[in-house]
N, C-alpha and C positions, 0 to 999 in steps of 0.2 A: 178549809173553811172559806166560805164566800165572804168577801169584804163587807157586804151589807150585814153580815152576822156579827161582826166585831163590835163589841160594846166597851172594851177596855184596851188601851194601847200602852206599851212600855218600850222605852229605848234604853239600851245599855251599850257600853263601849267595849266590854271585855267578853271573851269567849266563855270564861268560867261563869260569869253572871248570866249570860244567855243560856248556858247549859242548865243552870239551876232553875231558871224559869221554864225551860222545856220539860225538865223533870217534874215540875209542879203543874204541868198540864197546859202551858201556854203554847201557841203555834207561831212558828217563825214566818213572818210576812215578807221581810226584805232584809238584805244585807247591803249596806251602803258604804262606799269608800269615801271618806272625808279627807280631802287634800288641803293641807295647810301650806304656809309658805316654806316651812322647814321639815314638815313631817306629814304622815298620813296614818289614818287608823280606820278600823272597821266599826260601823255602828250596826247593831242588831235591833231590828224593829219586830216586836212580838205583839200578839193580840190574843184575846180570848173572848168567848161569846158571853159568858156570865160575869157580871160585876158583883163582888161581894157587897152585902148591904152596908151602907155607911161609908163606902170607899170609892173615891174617884181619882184616877191617876192618868188622865188624858194629857199627852205631851205633844206640842207641835214639833215637827221635824225640821232639822236644819237643811239648807240647800245642799244637795249631794247627788251623786250618781248611784242609783239603786238598781239592784237586781231583784225583781219581784218573784217570789216563790208562789207556786200554785199547788 
């Protein structure tokens, strides 16, 4: 999916949540490693081209190191 085609973004922290979205037709855009003072975790950034009517879930991204998927 080309980034200009993305109409809806979603960020989740767990692999099971990311897998649910992938199974529902979302596309994985990036996996980011978030480094805290005492821990680190992965953030999964997903997108899809069509936004369901009456629904908007655009989320800003935290500062992180991302691996962009194409």
